[in-house]
C-alpha positions in Angstrom: 0.1 0.0 0.0 1.4 3.5 -1.1 2.2 6.1 1.6 -0.5 8.4 0.1 -3.2 5.6 0.5 -1.9 5.3 4.1 -2.4 8.7 4.9 -6.0 9.1 3.1 -6.8 5.7 5.5 -5.3 8.0 8.8 -7.4 11.0 7.3 -10.6 8.8 7.8 -9.6 7.3 10.9 -9.1 10.7 12.6 -12.5 11.9 11.1 -14.2 8.4 12.4 -12.0 9.1 15.9 -13.8 12.8 15.9 -17.2 11.1 16.0 -16.7 8.1 18.6 -16.4 10.2 21.5 -19.5 11.9 20.8 -21.4 8.7 20.4 -19.9 7.3 23.2 -20.9 10.1 25.5 -24.7 10.3 24.4 -24.8 6.7 25.2 -23.0 7.3 28.7 -26.3 9.7 29.4 -28.4 6.8 28.6 -26.5 3.7 30.2 -23.5 5.2 32.4 -19.7 6.2 31.7 -18.1 2.8 32.4 -21.0 1.1 30.8 -20.6 3.0 27.5 -16.8 2.7 27.4 -17.3 -1.4 27.5 -20.2 -1.1 24.9 -17.5 0.1 22.5 -14.9 -2.2 23.3 -17.6 -4.8 23.3 -18.6 -3.5 19.8 -15.1 -3.3 18.7 -14.0 -6.5 20.0 -17.0 -8.5 17.9 -16.6 -6.7 14.7 -12.7 -7.2 14.8 -13.6 -10.9 16.2 -15.4 -11.5 12.7 -12.7 -9.8 10.4 -10.4 -12.2 12.1 -11.8 -14.9 11.6 -12.7 -14.0 7.5 -9.4 -12.8 6.9 -6.9 -13.2 9.8 -3.6 -14.7 8.4 -1.7 -14.1 11.9 -1.7 -16.8 14.9 -2.9 -15.9 17.7 -1.7 -18.9 19.5 1.7 -16.8 19.3 0.4 -14.3 22.0 1.9 -16.8 24.3 5.3 -15.5 23.5 4.7 -12.0 24.0 5.9 -10.0 26.5 3.4 -8.7 28.9 3.6 -5.0 28.0 3.0 -6.1 24.3 -0.8 -6.8 25.5 -1.3 -3.6 27.4 -2.7 -1.9 24.1 -6.3 -2.6 24.9 -6.0 -1.4 28.7 -4.5 2.1 27.0 -7.7 2.1 24.8 -9.9 1.5 27.4 -8.0 4.3 29.6 -8.2 6.8 26.0 -11.7 5.8 25.6 -13.5 6.2 29.0 -11.2 9.9 29.4 -12.9 10.8 26.2 -16.7 9.7 26.9 -16.0 11.8 30.6 -14.4 14.5 28.9 -16.5 15.6 25.9 -20.0 16.4 27.9 -17.9 19.0 30.3 -15.3 20.6 27.9 -16.7 19.9 24.4 -15.6 17.3 21.2 -13.4 19.9 20.0 -11.1 20.4 23.2 -11.3 16.6 24.4 -9.7 16.1 21.1 -7.4 18.7 20.8 -6.1 17.9 24.2 -6.0 14.1 23.4 -3.9 14.8 19.9 -1.6 17.6 21.1 -0.5 15.0 23.8 -0.4 12.0 21.4 1.8 14.3 19.3 4.2 15.0 22.3 4.2 11.6 23.5 4.9 10.5 19.8 7.6 13.0 19.2 9.4 11.6 22.5 9.2 8.0 21.4 10.2 8.7 17.5 13.4 10.2 18.9 14.4 7.5 20.8 13.3 4.7 18.6 10.9 3.2 21.1 9.6 -0.2 20.4 12.2 -1.1 18.2 10.6 1.6 15.5 13.0 3.8 13.3 14.7 6.6 15.4 13.7 9.8 14.2 15.3 13.0 15.2 14.1 15.7 17.7 14.8 18.6 15.5 13.5 22.5 16.3 10.9 22.0 13.5 9.4 19.1 14.9 9.2 20.5 18.6 7.9 23.9 17.0 5.1 22.2 15.2 4.3 19.8 18.6 4.5 22.9 20.7 1.8 24.8 18.3 -0.4 22.1 18.4 -0.4 22.0 22.2 -0.8 25.8 22.5 -3.5 25.4 19.9 -5.4 22.9 22.3 -5.6 25.4 24.9 -7.3 28.0 22.3 -10.4 25.7 21.7 -10.7 25.4 25.4 -13.2 27.6 26.5 -15.6 28.2 29.2 
């Protein structure tokens, strides 16, 4: 898959991720905060289960060889979704997503600079640092009372 198609795919993923907190927050008004996060992950789990059965080419049995920290992605996702469900009704989707994205990019900048998880090491240079700083400052601009 070409880099441009991957970029387009991520634009789509970003647009979808802007919808998810609002949908989950509305559900939380009916079923509760933690319950809506649970329903979100249950729906995703069922959907991915069908996709794995139909199209999966990996080996789930190999999970026994994974390091404990390598299976924490679901826990991290649960924290993220639950925090968004809590934040969106209180500060709005834009402010919640801006804060989350700014923090994601700041953390990603640090992870890239050390080549975390064995991935390509990308230098922490001034333009990248300034870009992330602007995103963090921009996220504060959308937080209104």
